HTML snippet that shows the backbone in 3Dmol.js (N, CA, C, O; Angstrom):
<script src="https://3Dmol.org/build/3Dmol-min.js"></script>
<div id="view" style="width:600px;height:400px;position:relative"></div>
<script>
const pdb = `
ATOM      1  N   UNK A   1     176.505 166.676  71.500  1.00  0.00           N
ATOM      2  CA  UNK A   1     175.707 167.893  71.350  1.00  0.00           C
ATOM      3  C   UNK A   1     174.842 168.139  72.589  1.00  0.00           C
ATOM      4  O   UNK A   1     174.474 167.205  73.301  1.00  0.00           O
ATOM      5  N   UNK A   2     174.537 169.369  72.822  1.00  0.00           N
ATOM      6  CA  UNK A   2     173.668 169.719  73.947  1.00  0.00           C
ATOM      7  C   UNK A   2     172.237 169.290  73.703  1.00  0.00           C
ATOM      8  O   UNK A   2     171.495 169.018  74.647  1.00  0.00           O
ATOM      9  N   UNK A   3     171.850 169.227  72.439  1.00  0.00           N
ATOM     10  CA  UNK A   3     170.485 168.837  72.112  1.00  0.00           C
ATOM     11  C   UNK A   3     170.408 168.358  70.667  1.00  0.00           C
ATOM     12  O   UNK A   3     171.085 168.886  69.784  1.00  0.00           O
ATOM     13  N   UNK A   4     169.579 167.357  70.445  1.00  0.00           N
ATOM     14  CA  UNK A   4     169.343 166.876  69.083  1.00  0.00           C
ATOM     15  C   UNK A   4     168.371 167.790  68.340  1.00  0.00           C
ATOM     16  O   UNK A   4     168.472 167.954  67.124  1.00  0.00           O
ATOM     17  N   UNK A   5     167.434 168.381  69.072  1.00  0.00           N
ATOM     18  CA  UNK A   5     166.423 169.267  68.487  1.00  0.00           C
ATOM     19  C   UNK A   5     166.370 170.583  69.264  1.00  0.00           C
ATOM     20  O   UNK A   5     165.465 170.772  70.076  1.00  0.00           O
ATOM     21  N   UNK A   6     167.310 171.488  69.037  1.00  0.00           N
ATOM     22  CA  UNK A   6     167.364 172.717  69.832  1.00  0.00           C
ATOM     23  C   UNK A   6     166.132 173.605  69.718  1.00  0.00           C
ATOM     24  O   UNK A   6     165.841 174.368  70.640  1.00  0.00           O
ATOM     25  N   UNK A   7     165.409 173.523  68.621  1.00  0.00           N
ATOM     26  CA  UNK A   7     164.216 174.365  68.462  1.00  0.00           C
ATOM     27  C   UNK A   7     163.071 173.913  69.361  1.00  0.00           C
ATOM     28  O   UNK A   7     162.124 174.668  69.584  1.00  0.00           O
ATOM     29  N   UNK A   8     163.147 172.698  69.875  1.00  0.00           N
ATOM     30  CA  UNK A   8     162.091 172.169  70.742  1.00  0.00           C
ATOM     31  C   UNK A   8     162.364 172.422  72.223  1.00  0.00           C
ATOM     32  O   UNK A   8     161.537 172.086  73.071  1.00  0.00           O
ATOM     33  N   UNK A   9     163.492 173.000  72.534  1.00  0.00           N
ATOM     34  CA  UNK A   9     163.876 173.235  73.925  1.00  0.00           C
ATOM     35  C   UNK A   9     163.430 174.632  74.338  1.00  0.00           C
ATOM     36  O   UNK A   9     163.551 175.572  73.554  1.00  0.00           O
ATOM     37  N   UNK A  10     162.914 174.785  75.566  1.00  0.00           N
ATOM     38  CA  UNK A  10     162.484 176.106  76.051  1.00  0.00           C
ATOM     39  C   UNK A  10     163.640 177.118  76.048  1.00  0.00           C
ATOM     40  O   UNK A  10     164.811 176.744  76.108  1.00  0.00           O
ATOM     41  N   UNK A  11     163.285 178.387  75.978  1.00  0.00           N
ATOM     42  CA  UNK A  11     164.285 179.459  75.989  1.00  0.00           C
ATOM     43  C   UNK A  11     165.241 179.313  77.163  1.00  0.00           C
ATOM     44  O   UNK A  11     164.825 178.977  78.272  1.00  0.00           O
ATOM     45  N   UNK A  12     166.488 179.560  76.923  1.00  0.00           N
ATOM     46  CA  UNK A  12     167.570 179.589  77.910  1.00  0.00           C
ATOM     47  C   UNK A  12     167.979 178.218  78.449  1.00  0.00           C
ATOM     48  O   UNK A  12     168.945 178.142  79.208  1.00  0.00           O
ATOM     49  N   UNK A  13     167.303 177.152  78.097  1.00  0.00           N
ATOM     50  CA  UNK A  13     167.675 175.850  78.643  1.00  0.00           C
ATOM     51  C   UNK A  13     169.028 175.372  78.107  1.00  0.00           C
ATOM     52  O   UNK A  13     169.808 174.771  78.845  1.00  0.00           O
ATOM     53  N   UNK A  14     169.308 175.632  76.841  1.00  0.00           N
ATOM     54  CA  UNK A  14     170.605 175.232  76.283  1.00  0.00           C
ATOM     55  C   UNK A  14     171.728 175.992  76.982  1.00  0.00           C
ATOM     56  O   UNK A  14     172.753 175.410  77.334  1.00  0.00           O
ATOM     57  N   UNK A  15     171.534 177.285  77.179  1.00  0.00           N
ATOM     58  CA  UNK A  15     172.542 178.085  77.870  1.00  0.00           C
ATOM     59  C   UNK A  15     172.734 177.603  79.294  1.00  0.00           C
ATOM     60  O   UNK A  15     173.867 177.495  79.764  1.00  0.00           O
ATOM     61  N   UNK A  16     171.656 177.316  79.978  1.00  0.00           N
ATOM     62  CA  UNK A  16     171.729 176.825  81.350  1.00  0.00           C
ATOM     63  C   UNK A  16     172.477 175.494  81.414  1.00  0.00           C
ATOM     64  O   UNK A  16     173.314 175.294  82.295  1.00  0.00           O
ATOM     65  N   UNK A  17     172.182 174.601  80.502  1.00  0.00           N
ATOM     66  CA  UNK A  17     172.864 173.306  80.450  1.00  0.00           C
ATOM     67  C   UNK A  17     174.354 173.497  80.188  1.00  0.00           C
ATOM     68  O   UNK A  17     175.192 172.873  80.837  1.00  0.00           O
ATOM     69  N   UNK A  18     174.671 174.354  79.243  1.00  0.00           N
ATOM     70  CA  UNK A  18     176.069 174.625  78.912  1.00  0.00           C
ATOM     71  C   UNK A  18     176.815 175.185  80.126  1.00  0.00           C
ATOM     72  O   UNK A  18     177.926 174.749  80.424  1.00  0.00           O
ATOM     73  N   UNK A  19     176.217 176.138  80.819  1.00  0.00           N
ATOM     74  CA  UNK A  19     176.868 176.738  81.985  1.00  0.00           C
ATOM     75  C   UNK A  19     177.074 175.725  83.105  1.00  0.00           C
ATOM     76  O   UNK A  19     178.093 175.770  83.794  1.00  0.00           O
ATOM     77  N   UNK A  20     176.128 174.815  83.298  1.00  0.00           N
ATOM     78  CA  UNK A  20     176.312 173.753  84.304  1.00  0.00           C
ATOM     79  C   UNK A  20     177.488 172.854  83.924  1.00  0.00           C
ATOM     80  O   UNK A  20     178.246 172.421  84.791  1.00  0.00           O
ATOM     81  N   UNK A  21     177.638 172.576  82.633  1.00  0.00           N
ATOM     82  CA  UNK A  21     178.754 171.747  82.178  1.00  0.00           C
ATOM     83  C   UNK A  21     180.092 172.461  82.392  1.00  0.00           C
ATOM     84  O   UNK A  21     181.063 171.841  82.827  1.00  0.00           O
ATOM     85  N   UNK A  22     180.144 173.749  82.092  1.00  0.00           N
ATOM     86  CA  UNK A  22     181.366 174.523  82.305  1.00  0.00           C
ATOM     87  C   UNK A  22     181.696 174.584  83.794  1.00  0.00           C
ATOM     88  O   UNK A  22     182.850 174.409  84.185  1.00  0.00           O
ATOM     89  N   UNK A  23     180.691 174.830  84.617  1.00  0.00           N
ATOM     90  CA  UNK A  23     180.897 174.894  86.064  1.00  0.00           C
ATOM     91  C   UNK A  23     181.442 173.574  86.597  1.00  0.00           C
ATOM     92  O   UNK A  23     182.341 173.572  87.439  1.00  0.00           O
ATOM     93  N   UNK A  24     180.915 172.463  86.122  1.00  0.00           N
ATOM     94  CA  UNK A  24     181.395 171.150  86.560  1.00  0.00           C
ATOM     95  C   UNK A  24     182.864 170.961  86.193  1.00  0.00           C
ATOM     96  O   UNK A  24     183.635 170.409  86.978  1.00  0.00           O
ATOM     97  N   UNK A  25     183.251 171.414  85.012  1.00  0.00           N
ATOM     98  CA  UNK A  25     184.650 171.294  84.603  1.00  0.00           C
ATOM     99  C   UNK A  25     185.552 172.173  85.457  1.00  0.00           C
ATOM    100  O   UNK A  25     186.671 171.777  85.784  1.00  0.00           O
ATOM    101  N   UNK A  26     185.082 173.354  85.819  1.00  0.00           N
ATOM    102  CA  UNK A  26     185.874 174.244  86.668  1.00  0.00           C
ATOM    103  C   UNK A  26     186.067 173.619  88.046  1.00  0.00           C
ATOM    104  O   UNK A  26     187.164 173.686  88.599  1.00  0.00           O
ATOM    105  N   UNK A  27     185.027 173.013  88.608  1.00  0.00           N
ATOM    106  CA  UNK A  27     185.151 172.369  89.913  1.00  0.00           C
ATOM    107  C   UNK A  27     186.092 171.172  89.859  1.00  0.00           C
ATOM    108  O   UNK A  27     186.782 170.887  90.837  1.00  0.00           O
ATOM    109  N   UNK A  28     186.129 170.469  88.733  1.00  0.00           N
ATOM    110  CA  UNK A  28     187.017 169.319  88.593  1.00  0.00           C
ATOM    111  C   UNK A  28     188.482 169.741  88.536  1.00  0.00           C
ATOM    112  O   UNK A  28     189.344 169.052  89.082  1.00  0.00           O
ATOM    113  N   UNK A  29     188.769 170.854  87.887  1.00  0.00           N
ATOM    114  CA  UNK A  29     190.155 171.295  87.730  1.00  0.00           C
ATOM    115  C   UNK A  29     190.229 172.821  87.714  1.00  0.00           C
ATOM    116  O   UNK A  29     190.467 173.410  86.659  1.00  0.00           O
ATOM    117  N   UNK A  30     190.030 173.471  88.859  1.00  0.00           N
ATOM    118  CA  UNK A  30     190.008 174.935  88.890  1.00  0.00           C
ATOM    119  C   UNK A  30     191.340 175.568  88.498  1.00  0.00           C
ATOM    120  O   UNK A  30     191.380 176.726  88.083  1.00  0.00           O
ATOM    121  N   UNK A  31     192.418 174.819  88.628  1.00  0.00           N
ATOM    122  CA  UNK A  31     193.727 175.376  88.284  1.00  0.00           C
ATOM    123  C   UNK A  31     193.861 175.669  86.782  1.00  0.00           C
ATOM    124  O   UNK A  31     194.746 176.423  86.377  1.00  0.00           O
ATOM    125  N   UNK A  32     193.001 175.088  85.973  1.00  0.00           N
ATOM    126  CA  UNK A  32     193.056 175.320  84.533  1.00  0.00           C
ATOM    127  C   UNK A  32     192.108 176.423  84.070  1.00  0.00           C
ATOM    128  O   UNK A  32     192.110 176.779  82.892  1.00  0.00           O
ATOM    129  N   UNK A  33     191.303 176.965  84.972  1.00  0.00           N
ATOM    130  CA  UNK A  33     190.365 178.026  84.611  1.00  0.00           C
ATOM    131  C   UNK A  33     191.078 179.370  84.668  1.00  0.00           C
ATOM    132  O   UNK A  33     191.848 179.619  85.595  1.00  0.00           O
ATOM    133  N   UNK A  34     190.842 180.214  83.724  1.00  0.00           N
ATOM    134  CA  UNK A  34     191.477 181.525  83.684  1.00  0.00           C
ATOM    135  C   UNK A  34     190.721 182.474  84.614  1.00  0.00           C
ATOM    136  O   UNK A  34     189.642 182.957  84.270  1.00  0.00           O
ATOM    137  N   UNK A  35     191.285 182.739  85.784  1.00  0.00           N
ATOM    138  CA  UNK A  35     190.646 183.575  86.796  1.00  0.00           C
ATOM    139  C   UNK A  35     191.082 185.024  86.585  1.00  0.00           C
ATOM    140  O   UNK A  35     192.064 185.464  87.184  1.00  0.00           O
ATOM    141  N   UNK A  36     190.367 185.769  85.746  1.00  0.00           N
ATOM    142  CA  UNK A  36     190.780 187.138  85.464  1.00  0.00           C
ATOM    143  C   UNK A  36     189.847 188.193  86.042  1.00  0.00           C
ATOM    144  O   UNK A  36     190.244 189.349  86.186  1.00  0.00           O
ATOM    145  N   UNK A  37     188.645 187.828  86.367  1.00  0.00           N
ATOM    146  CA  UNK A  37     187.694 188.812  86.875  1.00  0.00           C
ATOM    147  C   UNK A  37     188.111 189.240  88.276  1.00  0.00           C
ATOM    148  O   UNK A  37     188.544 188.404  89.069  1.00  0.00           O
ATOM    149  N   UNK A  38     187.990 190.530  88.598  1.00  0.00           N
ATOM    150  CA  UNK A  38     188.425 191.044  89.895  1.00  0.00           C
ATOM    151  C   UNK A  38     187.791 190.311  91.071  1.00  0.00           C
ATOM    152  O   UNK A  38     188.442 190.107  92.095  1.00  0.00           O
ATOM    153  N   UNK A  39     186.546 189.919  90.937  1.00  0.00           N
ATOM    154  CA  UNK A  39     185.891 189.291  92.083  1.00  0.00           C
ATOM    155  C   UNK A  39     186.518 187.950  92.436  1.00  0.00           C
ATOM    156  O   UNK A  39     186.300 187.446  93.538  1.00  0.00           O
ATOM    157  N   UNK A  40     187.285 187.364  91.535  1.00  0.00           N
ATOM    158  CA  UNK A  40     187.942 186.087  91.828  1.00  0.00           C
ATOM    159  C   UNK A  40     189.338 186.293  92.405  1.00  0.00           C
ATOM    160  O   UNK A  40     189.959 185.331  92.856  1.00  0.00           O
ATOM    161  N   UNK A  41     189.839 187.514  92.400  1.00  0.00           N
ATOM    162  CA  UNK A  41     191.211 187.747  92.829  1.00  0.00           C
ATOM    163  C   UNK A  41     191.350 187.938  94.338  1.00  0.00           C
ATOM    164  O   UNK A  41     192.451 187.797  94.869  1.00  0.00           O
ATOM    165  N   UNK A  42     190.288 188.247  95.023  1.00  0.00           N
ATOM    166  CA  UNK A  42     190.388 188.397  96.471  1.00  0.00           C
ATOM    167  C   UNK A  42     190.045 187.072  97.151  1.00  0.00           C
ATOM    168  O   UNK A  42     189.423 186.191  96.557  1.00  0.00           O
ATOM    169  N   UNK A  43     190.453 186.960  98.366  1.00  0.00           N
ATOM    170  CA  UNK A  43     190.172 185.741  99.120  1.00  0.00           C
ATOM    171  C   UNK A  43     189.095 186.017 100.155  1.00  0.00           C
ATOM    172  O   UNK A  43     189.230 186.916 100.984  1.00  0.00           O
ATOM    173  N   UNK A  44     188.051 185.255 100.101  1.00  0.00           N
ATOM    174  CA  UNK A  44     186.943 185.390 101.031  1.00  0.00           C
ATOM    175  C   UNK A  44     187.127 184.351 102.133  1.00  0.00           C
ATOM    176  O   UNK A  44     186.920 183.159 101.905  1.00  0.00           O
ATOM    177  N   UNK A  45     187.507 184.792 103.308  1.00  0.00           N
ATOM    178  CA  UNK A  45     187.781 183.862 104.403  1.00  0.00           C
ATOM    179  C   UNK A  45     186.516 183.202 104.937  1.00  0.00           C
ATOM    180  O   UNK A  45     186.584 182.144 105.562  1.00  0.00           O
ATOM    181  N   UNK A  46     185.377 183.812 104.699  1.00  0.00           N
ATOM    182  CA  UNK A  46     184.127 183.282 105.225  1.00  0.00           C
ATOM    183  C   UNK A  46     183.593 182.104 104.415  1.00  0.00           C
ATOM    184  O   UNK A  46     182.914 181.231 104.956  1.00  0.00           O
ATOM    185  N   UNK A  47     183.897 182.082 103.131  1.00  0.00           N
ATOM    186  CA  UNK A  47     183.310 181.039 102.283  1.00  0.00           C
ATOM    187  C   UNK A  47     184.058 179.723 102.430  1.00  0.00           C
ATOM    188  O   UNK A  47     185.250 179.691 102.738  1.00  0.00           O
ATOM    189  N   UNK A  48     183.336 178.653 102.204  1.00  0.00           N
ATOM    190  CA  UNK A  48     183.937 177.331 102.246  1.00  0.00           C
ATOM    191  C   UNK A  48     184.284 176.930 100.821  1.00  0.00           C
ATOM    192  O   UNK A  48     183.446 176.991  99.921  1.00  0.00           O
ATOM    193  N   UNK A  49     185.529 176.518 100.631  1.00  0.00           N
ATOM    194  CA  UNK A  49     185.964 176.105  99.306  1.00  0.00           C
ATOM    195  C   UNK A  49     186.499 174.682  99.380  1.00  0.00           C
ATOM    196  O   UNK A  49     186.980 174.235 100.421  1.00  0.00           O
ATOM    197  N   UNK A  50     186.407 173.991  98.271  1.00  0.00           N
ATOM    198  CA  UNK A  50     186.962 172.647  98.216  1.00  0.00           C
ATOM    199  C   UNK A  50     188.485 172.744  98.262  1.00  0.00           C
ATOM    200  O   UNK A  50     189.040 173.780  97.897  1.00  0.00           O
ATOM    201  N   UNK A  51     189.168 171.693  98.701  1.00  0.00           N
ATOM    202  CA  UNK A  51     190.632 171.724  98.761  1.00  0.00           C
ATOM    203  C   UNK A  51     191.279 172.021  97.405  1.00  0.00           C
ATOM    204  O   UNK A  51     192.299 172.708  97.353  1.00  0.00           O
ATOM    205  N   UNK A  52     190.707 171.516  96.313  1.00  0.00           N
ATOM    206  CA  UNK A  52     191.292 171.772  94.989  1.00  0.00           C
ATOM    207  C   UNK A  52     191.167 173.236  94.610  1.00  0.00           C
ATOM    208  O   UNK A  52     192.075 173.793  93.993  1.00  0.00           O
ATOM    209  N   UNK A  53     190.056 173.869  94.971  1.00  0.00           N
ATOM    210  CA  UNK A  53     189.896 175.289  94.664  1.00  0.00           C
ATOM    211  C   UNK A  53     190.850 176.105  95.527  1.00  0.00           C
ATOM    212  O   UNK A  53     191.479 177.042  95.035  1.00  0.00           O
ATOM    213  N   UNK A  54     190.966 175.761  96.812  1.00  0.00           N
ATOM    214  CA  UNK A  54     191.902 176.462  97.687  1.00  0.00           C
ATOM    215  C   UNK A  54     193.319 176.372  97.136  1.00  0.00           C
ATOM    216  O   UNK A  54     194.040 177.370  97.109  1.00  0.00           O
ATOM    217  N   UNK A  55     193.720 175.183  96.698  1.00  0.00           N
ATOM    218  CA  UNK A  55     195.065 174.986  96.158  1.00  0.00           C
ATOM    219  C   UNK A  55     195.269 175.810  94.896  1.00  0.00           C
ATOM    220  O   UNK A  55     196.333 176.401  94.711  1.00  0.00           O
ATOM    221  N   UNK A  56     194.271 175.859  94.029  1.00  0.00           N
ATOM    222  CA  UNK A  56     194.390 176.596  92.774  1.00  0.00           C
ATOM    223  C   UNK A  56     194.496 178.101  93.005  1.00  0.00           C
ATOM    224  O   UNK A  56     195.121 178.806  92.213  1.00  0.00           O
ATOM    225  N   UNK A  57     193.891 178.596  94.078  1.00  0.00           N
ATOM    226  CA  UNK A  57     193.897 180.027  94.347  1.00  0.00           C
ATOM    227  C   UNK A  57     195.146 180.496  95.074  1.00  0.00           C
ATOM    228  O   UNK A  57     195.365 181.700  95.206  1.00  0.00           O
ATOM    229  N   UNK A  58     195.962 179.573  95.544  1.00  0.00           N
ATOM    230  CA  UNK A  58     197.175 179.973  96.272  1.00  0.00           C
ATOM    231  C   UNK A  58     198.388 179.966  95.394  1.00  0.00           C
ATOM    232  O   UNK A  58     199.486 180.278  95.856  1.00  0.00           O
TER     233      UNK A  58
END
`;
const viewer = $3Dmol.createViewer("view");
viewer.addModel(pdb, "pdb");
viewer.setStyle({}, {cartoon: {color: "spectrum"}});
viewer.zoomTo();
viewer.render();
</script>
C-alpha cells in the first residue's frame, strides 16, 4: 500500500508518490508503456534520453 494511514498524509502526497512509482517503472521498461499522447510521438533531438528509452522509441 502507498500508506497505512492515508488520512494522516498531506494533500496530494499519495498522488505524488504514486506518480513517482509509475515514472520509475516507465524508466525501467519504456517499451511496455503505452505511448499514445502526441507529445511522445515526435523525436526531440536536443533532449538526452537513456539508451532503453531511445530503443523503445525506434
